[in-house]
Backbone as a printed PyTorch tensor [residue, N CA C, xyz], in Angstrom:
tensor([[[  1.0700,  -1.3240,  -0.4250],
         [  0.2490,   0.1430,  -0.1520],
         [  1.2020,   1.3950,   0.0800]],

        [[  1.0730,   2.1290,  -1.0890],
         [  1.4600,   3.3070,  -1.1380],
         [  1.1600,   4.4940,   0.0640]],

        [[  2.2530,   5.3330,  -0.1460],
         [  1.5960,   6.2160,   1.3400],
         [  0.9050,   7.6440,   0.0810]],

        [[ -0.4850,   7.9020,   0.4520],
         [ -0.9820,   9.5290,  -0.2480],
         [ -0.0180,  10.2880,   0.3770]],

        [[ -0.1540,  11.1390,  -0.8110],
         [  0.5020,  12.8610,  -0.4720],
         [ -0.2340,  13.6910,   0.2080]],

        [[  0.2660,  13.8280,   1.2260],
         [ -0.7460,  15.1270,   1.4750],
         [ -0.2240,  16.4330,   1.5810]],

        [[ -1.0210,  17.2310,   1.6330],
         [ -0.7880,  18.8750,   2.1630],
         [ -0.9310,  19.6220,   2.7220]],

        [[ -0.4620,  20.5220,   3.5100],
         [ -0.8970,  20.9510,   4.8310],
         [ -2.0010,  22.4670,   3.7630]],

        [[ -3.1060,  23.0290,   4.8120],
         [ -3.8350,  23.8590,   4.5750],
         [ -4.0300,  24.7410,   5.6300]],

        [[ -4.5060,  25.9710,   5.5030],
         [ -4.8840,  26.9230,   6.5890],
         [ -5.8070,  27.9130,   6.4210]],

        [[ -6.6060,  28.3950,   6.9280],
         [ -7.5140,  29.0820,   6.9060],
         [ -8.4090,  29.6810,   7.8810]],

        [[ -9.1610,  30.9610,   8.5330],
         [ -9.3330,  31.3720,   9.0830],
         [-10.9460,  31.5460,   8.9270]],

        [[-11.6700,  32.0040,   9.5800],
         [-13.3150,  31.8180,   9.9180],
         [-13.6680,  33.0420,  11.1030]],

        [[-14.8520,  33.6870,  10.7970],
         [-15.3430,  34.1930,  11.8320],
         [-16.0490,  33.7320,  12.9340]],

        [[-16.5110,  32.4120,  12.7340],
         [-16.8470,  31.7650,  13.7620],
         [-16.9160,  30.5240,  14.1100]],

        [[-16.5200,  29.9260,  15.2670],
         [-16.5130,  28.3930,  15.6480],
         [-16.9570,  27.6640,  14.7630]],

        [[-18.8690,  28.0330,  14.5190],
         [-18.9020,  27.2120,  13.9180],
         [-18.8990,  26.7860,  12.3950]],

        [[-18.6090,  27.6350,  11.6350],
         [-17.9420,  27.7630,  10.2710],
         [-16.4460,  26.7500,  10.2710]],

        [[-16.1480,  26.6860,  11.0330],
         [-14.6600,  26.2330,  11.1500],
         [-15.0090,  24.3500,  11.5870]],

        [[-15.9630,  24.1730,  12.8000],
         [-16.0010,  22.9080,  13.4770],
         [-16.8300,  21.9600,  11.9860]],

        [[-17.8620,  23.1090,  11.4190],
         [-18.5130,  22.4230,   9.3910],
         [-17.7680,  21.8820,   8.7730]],

        [[-16.3650,  22.6050,   8.8230],
         [-15.3720,  22.5030,   7.6390],
         [-14.4800,  21.3730,   7.8690]],

        [[-14.3550,  21.1940,   9.2600],
         [-13.5370,  20.2100,  10.2680],
         [-14.5270,  18.6170,   9.4280]],

        [[-15.4590,  18.3050,   9.6870],
         [-16.6290,  17.6910,   9.5970],
         [-16.5630,  17.3130,   8.4760]],

        [[-16.2160,  18.0860,   7.3180],
         [-16.4450,  18.0110,   5.8250],
         [-14.8710,  17.6250,   5.2830]],

        [[-13.6060,  17.8440,   5.8830],
         [-12.2240,  17.9540,   5.5670],
         [-12.4860,  16.2990,   6.0240]],

        [[-12.8510,  15.9140,   6.8710],
         [-12.6790,  14.7180,   7.7710],
         [-12.6350,  13.3390,   6.6350]],

        [[-14.4410,  13.6250,   5.8890],
         [-14.6700,  12.9730,   5.0040],
         [-13.9960,  12.7700,   3.8960]],

        [[-12.6300,  13.7720,   3.2790],
         [-12.2110,  13.8960,   2.4090],
         [-10.7920,  12.8990,   2.9060]],

        [[-10.7410,  12.2580,   4.2260],
         [ -9.8620,  11.8420,   4.6270],
         [ -8.6020,  12.5360,   5.2600]],

        [[ -9.1210,  14.1040,   5.2950],
         [ -7.7300,  14.9070,   5.8360],
         [ -7.3880,  14.8430,   7.8620]],

        [[ -6.7810,  15.1710,   8.2260],
         [ -5.5990,  14.4800,   9.0840],
         [ -5.1600,  15.8410,   9.9790]],

        [[ -4.7190,  15.5160,  11.2420],
         [ -4.3200,  16.9900,  12.1290],
         [ -4.9660,  18.0120,  12.0800]],

        [[ -5.8580,  18.1560,  12.2730],
         [ -6.8230,  19.1690,  12.6650],
         [ -6.4340,  20.1190,  13.6670]],

        [[ -6.4910,  21.4360,  13.4400],
         [ -5.8790,  22.5230,  14.5900],
         [ -6.8700,  23.6390,  14.7130]],

        [[ -7.4920,  23.7800,  15.6340],
         [ -8.0520,  24.9730,  15.4780],
         [ -7.5760,  25.9180,  16.4220]],

        [[ -7.8900,  27.2810,  16.4080],
         [ -7.6600,  28.1390,  17.1990],
         [ -8.4410,  29.3010,  17.3000]],

        [[ -8.5940,  29.6030,  18.3240],
         [ -9.6590,  31.1570,  18.4930],
         [ -8.2100,  32.2790,  18.9880]],

        [[ -8.2250,  33.2460,  18.5630],
         [ -7.4490,  34.2320,  18.5510],
         [ -8.0570,  35.2980,  18.2940]],

        [[ -8.0900,  36.2370,  19.7420],
         [ -8.5800,  37.3960,  19.7500],
         [ -7.8280,  38.6680,  18.8740]],

        [[ -8.8920,  39.5250,  18.3710],
         [ -7.8870,  40.5870,  17.7460],
         [ -7.8120,  41.8250,  18.7740]],

        [[ -8.5040,  41.5350,  19.7800],
         [ -8.0870,  42.7140,  21.0350],
         [ -7.4720,  42.8320,  21.8040]],

        [[ -7.4090,  42.8090,  22.9580],
         [ -5.7650,  42.8630,  24.1510],
         [ -5.0880,  41.4820,  24.1940]],

        [[ -5.8120,  40.6790,  23.7530],
         [ -5.1150,  39.4520,  23.8110],
         [ -4.5590,  38.8730,  23.0950]],

        [[ -5.0130,  39.5380,  22.1630],
         [ -3.8120,  39.0750,  20.5520],
         [ -2.6300,  40.2280,  20.8100]],

        [[ -2.8410,  41.1380,  21.1330],
         [ -1.6050,  41.8300,  21.0460],
         [ -0.6400,  41.4520,  22.2690]],

        [[ -0.6870,  40.7220,  23.2180],
         [ -0.2740,  40.5900,  24.2230],
         [  0.1230,  38.4710,  23.7120]],

        [[ -0.4820,  38.3820,  22.6630],
         [ -0.0220,  36.6060,  22.0580],
         [ -0.8130,  35.8830,  22.6340]],

        [[ -1.9620,  35.9970,  23.1890],
         [ -2.5400,  35.1100,  23.9810],
         [ -3.7000,  34.2630,  23.3470]],

        [[ -3.7650,  33.1140,  23.1410],
         [ -4.7340,  32.3770,  22.5750],
         [ -5.8090,  32.2110,  23.3630]],

        [[ -6.7710,  32.0810,  23.0160],
         [ -8.1700,  31.9330,  23.5250],
         [ -8.3750,  30.5010,  23.5210]],

        [[ -8.4680,  30.0930,  22.5960],
         [ -8.7850,  28.5110,  22.4290],
         [ -7.8820,  27.6570,  21.7440]],

        [[ -7.4550,  26.8450,  21.6450],
         [ -6.1690,  25.9220,  21.3760],
         [ -6.5810,  24.2450,  21.2680]],

        [[ -7.5980,  24.1920,  20.4930],
         [ -7.9480,  22.2900,  19.9680],
         [ -7.1940,  21.4270,  19.2440]],

        [[ -6.4440,  20.5870,  19.5140],
         [ -6.2330,  19.8210,  18.2320],
         [ -7.3390,  18.5770,  18.1760]],

        [[ -7.2470,  18.3700,  17.2130],
         [ -8.2750,  16.6130,  16.3640],
         [ -7.6550,  16.2360,  15.8540]],

        [[ -7.6840,  14.6450,  16.1550],
         [ -6.9800,  13.9110,  15.3660],
         [ -8.3620,  13.1500,  14.1570]],

        [[ -7.3760,  12.5510,  13.6970],
         [ -8.8380,  11.4510,  12.4130],
         [-10.0070,  10.9170,  13.1140]],

        [[ -9.7710,  10.7030,  14.6010],
         [-10.6130,   9.9520,  15.3890],
         [-11.8080,  11.3680,  15.6050]],

        [[-12.5170,  11.5460,  14.7290],
         [-13.1030,  12.8090,  14.6710],
         [-14.6030,  12.3340,  15.6330]],

        [[-14.6020,  13.1050,  16.9780],
         [-15.5460,  12.7460,  17.8680],
         [-16.1550,  14.1660,  18.0430]],

        [[-16.3200,  14.1060,  19.4460],
         [-16.9150,  15.4880,  20.0810],
         [-15.5510,  16.4200,  20.2280]],

        [[-15.7030,  17.8000,  19.3700],
         [-14.5040,  18.4810,  19.5670],
         [-14.7480,  18.7880,  20.5500]],

        [[-13.6830,  18.6540,  21.8380],
         [-13.1550,  18.8140,  23.0970],
         [-12.4130,  20.7190,  23.4290]],

        [[-12.9470,  21.3220,  23.7610],
         [-12.5170,  22.2920,  24.6510],
         [-11.7640,  22.6540,  25.8170]],

        [[-10.4460,  22.9710,  25.7950],
         [-10.0920,  23.2550,  27.3500],
         [-11.2530,  24.2310,  28.3820]],

        [[-11.2440,  23.4320,  29.3710],
         [-12.2790,  24.6160,  30.3260],
         [-11.8800,  25.7320,  30.6900]],

        [[-10.5770,  26.6840,  30.1900],
         [-10.6550,  27.7230,  30.5660],
         [-11.1690,  28.6110,  28.9830]],

        [[-11.5490,  27.8410,  28.0280],
         [-11.7740,  28.6130,  26.7200],
         [-13.2140,  29.3520,  26.6040]],

        [[-14.0020,  29.2020,  27.9600],
         [-15.4690,  29.4860,  28.0950],
         [-15.3030,  31.0220,  27.8010]],

        [[-14.4920,  31.8060,  27.7120],
         [-14.3720,  33.3670,  27.8060],
         [-14.2100,  33.3970,  26.3090]],

        [[-15.1360,  35.0130,  26.2040],
         [-15.3490,  34.8990,  24.8610],
         [-15.4210,  36.4360,  24.4120]],

        [[-15.1620,  36.7400,  23.3660],
         [-14.6650,  37.9960,  22.5250],
         [-15.6740,  38.4270,  21.5650]],

        [[-16.5100,  39.8840,  21.7300],
         [-17.0930,  40.0820,  20.6460],
         [-16.2000,  39.6000,  18.9730]],

        [[-14.9790,  40.3360,  18.9980],
         [-14.0300,  40.3890,  18.0070],
         [-13.2900,  39.2020,  18.0340]],

        [[-13.4470,  38.0320,  17.6490],
         [-12.5690,  36.8950,  17.2220],
         [-12.3390,  36.3260,  16.7890]],

        [[-11.5710,  35.9820,  15.8370],
         [-11.2790,  34.9570,  14.7660],
         [-10.7340,  33.7450,  14.9930]],

        [[-11.2300,  32.6220,  14.1280],
         [-10.9420,  31.6280,  14.4110],
         [-10.1540,  31.0220,  13.4460]],

        [[ -8.3090,  30.2790,  13.4750],
         [ -7.8700,  29.7860,  12.1670],
         [ -8.2560,  28.1290,  12.7690]],

        [[ -7.4430,  27.9790,  11.2470],
         [ -7.4890,  25.8680,  11.3510],
         [ -6.9220,  25.7980,  10.4170]],

        [[ -6.3750,  24.3500,  10.5560],
         [ -5.1120,  24.2650,   9.8930],
         [ -5.6070,  22.9350,   9.6310]],

        [[ -4.6680,  21.9560,   8.5180],
         [ -5.5650,  20.6260,   8.4590],
         [ -4.3200,  20.1800,   7.3550]],

        [[ -4.0660,  18.7490,   7.1780],
         [ -3.3510,  17.7830,   6.2000],
         [ -4.4880,  17.2450,   5.5920]],

        [[ -4.4860,  17.6790,   4.4880],
         [ -5.5180,  16.9810,   3.3640],
         [ -4.3460,  16.3790,   2.3000]],

        [[ -5.3280,  15.2300,   1.5860],
         [ -4.8020,  14.7010,   0.7670],
         [ -4.3440,  15.7920,  -0.8480]],

        [[ -3.3570,  15.3100,  -1.0750],
         [ -3.1950,  16.4180,  -2.6080],
         [ -3.9660,  16.0960,  -3.6290]],

        [[ -4.8040,  14.6520,  -3.7840],
         [ -5.5360,  14.6500,  -4.7120],
         [ -7.2280,  15.2620,  -4.2090]],

        [[ -7.3340,  15.6080,  -2.9980],
         [ -8.6700,  16.0460,  -2.3520],
         [ -8.2940,  17.5640,  -2.7270]],

        [[ -7.5560,  18.4400,  -2.4970],
         [ -6.9480,  19.9060,  -2.0840],
         [ -7.6470,  20.6600,  -2.7770]],

        [[ -8.1470,  20.4670,  -3.8330],
         [ -8.8330,  21.3560,  -4.4360],
         [-10.2720,  21.3150,  -3.7650]],

        [[-10.7980,  19.5180,  -3.7580],
         [-11.8090,  20.3650,  -2.7740],
         [-12.3610,  20.4690,  -1.9430]],

        [[-11.1810,  20.5290,  -0.8360],
         [-10.5550,  20.9290,   0.3380],
         [-11.0220,  22.4510,   0.5690]],

        [[-10.5500,  23.4250,  -0.8200],
         [-10.6840,  24.5640,  -0.8630],
         [-11.7880,  25.0250,  -1.0780]],

        [[-12.4020,  24.3110,  -1.9620],
         [-13.4840,  24.7200,  -2.0150],
         [-14.6880,  25.0100,  -1.0100]],

        [[-14.5270,  23.4450,  -0.2010],
         [-15.2520,  23.9340,   0.6890],
         [-14.4950,  25.0070,   2.2030]],

        [[-13.8180,  25.1530,   1.7980],
         [-13.1930,  26.1870,   2.8990],
         [-13.9840,  27.5990,   2.6660]],

        [[-14.2400,  27.9060,   1.3270],
         [-14.3890,  28.8490,   0.6240],
         [-16.2180,  29.3720,   0.8070]],

        [[-16.6490,  27.6910,   0.8590],
         [-18.3090,  27.8610,   0.9550],
         [-19.1870,  28.3290,   2.0860]],

        [[-18.1820,  27.4070,   3.0150],
         [-18.2670,  27.9370,   4.7440],
         [-17.6540,  29.1400,   4.7920]],

        [[-17.3450,  30.1800,   4.1430],
         [-16.7330,  31.5700,   4.8320],
         [-15.6510,  31.7320,   5.2220]],

        [[-14.8960,  30.8750,   5.0230],
         [-13.3940,  30.8210,   5.1190],
         [-12.4800,  31.6100,   4.1180]],

        [[-11.4370,  31.8330,   4.6850],
         [-10.5920,  32.7910,   4.0730],
         [ -9.4870,  31.4790,   3.7850]],

        [[ -8.4700,  31.1440,   2.5230],
         [ -7.3560,  30.2980,   3.0120],
         [ -6.4250,  31.3490,   2.8490]],

        [[ -5.1060,  31.0700,   3.5540],
         [ -3.8110,  31.5220,   3.6680],
         [ -2.7000,  30.7690,   3.6450]]])
């Protein structure tokens, strides 16, 4: 069995729901190593603080968030990174854009 070529993707979303929806869809494309982070665009970001940092493996069950992640900010941005099969990379980019994400 040959090893599938994988490609990293990174995107940002306005809401956690958008990012989590994309994680579920990318999982169906056999993507792996999901990392969802929440960065405040206010004071916490200027001090380098991350409010939410969650890693999700291919055993995609419930998305667990740390207990201290309950603090919310009115101006937050969520970043998602994942490793996707190269053969599905174009489809993954389409999924991200359709969900309101911006690839960077």
